[in-house]
C-alpha positions in Angstrom: 24.3 20.4 -7.1 26.1 17.4 -5.7 28.8 18.5 -3.4 31.4 15.6 -3.6 34.4 14.9 -0.5 37.4 12.9 -2.3 39.1 11.0 0.6 42.2 8.8 -1.1 45.9 8.7 0.1 46.7 8.9 -3.8 47.1 12.4 -4.6 47.3 11.8 -8.1 43.9 9.5 -7.9 42.2 12.5 -6.0 43.4 15.0 -8.9 42.2 12.8 -11.8 38.6 12.3 -9.8 38.2 16.2 -9.0 39.0 17.0 -12.7 36.3 14.9 -14.1 33.6 15.7 -11.4 34.5 20.0 -11.8 33.4 19.4 -15.2 29.8 18.8 -14.4 27.6 21.4 -14.0 25.9 19.5 -11.2 28.4 18.2 -9.4 31.4 20.5 -7.2 34.1 18.5 -5.4 34.4 20.9 -1.9 37.6 19.1 -0.6 40.0 16.4 -0.4 41.7 14.5 1.9 44.4 12.2 2.4 43.4 9.8 5.1 40.3 8.9 7.1 41.1 10.9 9.7 41.1 14.3 7.7 38.3 13.0 5.9 35.9 12.9 8.4 36.8 16.0 10.3 36.1 17.8 6.4 32.8 16.1 6.3 31.9 17.6 9.4 33.0 21.0 8.3 31.3 21.0 4.3 28.5 18.3 4.8 28.8 16.9 1.4 26.2 15.3 -0.1 28.6 12.1 -1.2 32.0 11.3 0.4 34.4 8.8 -2.1 36.5 7.1 0.3 39.1 5.0 0.1 39.3 1.6 1.8 42.8 0.9 2.4 44.7 4.8 3.9 47.3 5.5 7.0 46.1 6.9 10.0 42.1 6.1 9.7 41.2 3.8 7.4 38.1 4.2 4.9 35.8 1.4 6.8 36.4 3.2 10.1 36.1 6.5 8.5 32.8 5.2 7.3 31.8 4.0 10.8 32.5 7.5 12.5 30.1 9.3 10.0 27.2 7.0 10.0 27.4 7.2 13.6 27.7 11.1 13.7 23.8 12.5 13.5 24.9 15.5 12.3 26.7 13.8 8.9 23.3 12.0 8.3 22.8 13.4 4.9 26.5 11.9 3.8 26.2 9.1 1.4 29.5 7.2 1.9 30.7 5.6 -1.5 33.8 3.3 -1.1 36.6 3.3 -3.8 38.3 0.0 -3.8 41.4 -1.5 -6.0 39.7 -4.9 -6.1 36.0 -5.5 -7.0 34.8 -8.2 -4.6 37.8 -7.7 -1.6 37.4 -8.5 2.0 36.6 -5.3 3.2 33.7 -4.7 0.9 31.2 -6.2 3.0 32.5 -4.7 6.1 32.4 -1.2 4.9 28.8 -1.9 3.9 28.0 -3.1 7.3 29.8 0.1 8.9 27.4 2.6 6.7 28.4 2.8 3.1 25.6 3.1 0.4 27.9 1.3 -2.0 31.3 0.7 -3.5 33.1 1.6 -6.8 36.1 0.1 -8.3 38.9 2.7 -8.9 39.5 1.9 -12.7 35.8 2.9 -13.4 35.3 4.4 -16.3 34.6 8.3 -16.2 30.9 7.7 -17.7 30.4 5.2 -14.8 31.7 7.3 -12.1 29.4 10.2 -12.6 26.5 7.9 -13.2 27.2 6.2 -9.2 27.8 10.0 -7.9 24.4 11.0 -9.2 22.9 7.7 -8.2 24.0 7.6 -4.6 23.0 11.5 -4.1 19.6 10.9 -4.8 19.7 7.8 -2.4 19.3 4.5 -4.4 21.8 1.8 -3.9 24.4 1.4 -5.7 24.3 -2.5 -5.7 23.9 -4.0 -9.3 22.0 -7.1 -8.6 24.7 -9.5 -9.8 27.1 -7.3 -7.3 24.8 -8.1 -4.8 24.4 -11.7 -5.3 28.0 -12.0 -5.5 28.6 -10.1 -2.2 25.8 -12.3 -0.5 27.4 -15.4 -1.6 30.5 -14.9 -0.2 30.3 -13.2 3.0 26.0 -14.4 4.2 26.8 -18.0 3.4 24.6 -18.8 7.0 21.7 -16.5 7.5 19.2 -17.8 9.8 16.8 -20.3 8.8 13.5 -17.7 9.8 13.2 -13.8 9.2 13.3 -12.7 13.1 15.6 -9.8 12.6 15.3 -6.5 14.9 12.0 -4.7 14.0 11.2 -6.9 11.0 7.5 -8.2 12.7 7.0 -4.3 12.6 6.8 -4.6 9.0 3.9 -5.1 6.6 3.5 -7.6 4.0 4.0 -5.5 1.2 7.0 -3.9 3.2 8.4 -7.1 3.3 8.1 -7.9 0.0 9.6 -4.4 -0.8 12.6 -5.1 1.3 13.1 -8.6 -0.3 13.1 -6.6 -4.0 15.5 -4.3 -2.7 18.3 -7.1 -1.7 17.7 -8.7 -5.3 19.3 -5.4 -6.4 15.6 -3.9 -7.8 15.4 -0.1 -8.4 12.1 1.3 -7.4 10.3 1.7 -10.8 11.3 -2.2 -10.7 9.9 -2.9 -7.8 6.8 -1.2 -8.6 6.6 -2.7 -11.8 7.4 -6.5 -10.0 4.4 -5.3 -7.1 2.0 -4.2 -9.7 2.4 -0.4 -7.9 3.2 3.4 -8.7 6.6 4.0 -8.2 5.8 6.3 -5.3 4.5 3.4 -3.6 7.1 1.4 -4.0 9.2 4.0 -2.5 7.0 4.8 0.6 7.4 0.9 1.1 11.0 0.9 0.9 11.2 4.6 2.7 9.0 3.2 5.9 11.1 0.3 6.2 14.0 1.6 6.0 12.8 3.9 9.1 11.0 0.8 11.0 14.5 -1.2 10.8 16.5 2.0 11.5 18.5 1.4 8.1 21.0 4.1 7.0 20.2 3.5 3.6 19.3 0.7 0.9 22.7 -0.8 1.1 22.1 -1.7 5.0 18.4 -2.8 4.1 20.1 -5.4 1.8 22.2 -6.3 4.5 19.8 -6.8 6.8 17.5 -8.2 4.7 19.8 -11.0 4.3 21.3 -11.2 7.7 17.6 -11.8 9.4 17.1 -14.3 6.9 14.0 -12.7 4.7 16.3 -13.1 1.8 18.6 -16.0 1.6 21.6 -16.2 -1.0 21.1 -18.3 -4.0 16.9 -17.6 -3.7 14.2 -17.0 -6.3 
């Protein structure tokens, strides 16, 4: 069962999302909050698998709420998915850096919302290649010329290759095909790289790859 926390200051939107999610046999909405402060408190109380959090809210906004969840060791299993009214507003990259696993636009169709919740729950990134390119092109226009990010020198060549492919938006299966290895081996490379780089999830791995210069905007 995938346990979901809804955090949004619009009751109607929360009700709509809850009605949709609760229809699924494998998804359960465990709590709702109207602001980020309450959302963090409920995350600590219920320990959901997924927290769907709006960016702009009163008291504590979604970015700060995400930051608090990501910084709390007791909430390490909570994956934050940011909800936004705009596909590529100025808050998205900041939210990802704060620890969000991905983001969704509020006018998402029901099938895509359900798919996104399941994708996030199994630990995959919610960043399609097109979204990754647009985010990086907009927010990381001048990365360092060399890959000298923290911990990057600890990666093996295969781990670095896997991280670069994650940054391009590839899934584990696609990474496996590109590197001519098994999906399990690809997942192992990615997980080891996340551990060495102290990345909370694949979204942060993407950011580290670009900020370190391992991958550059517009690269192949």
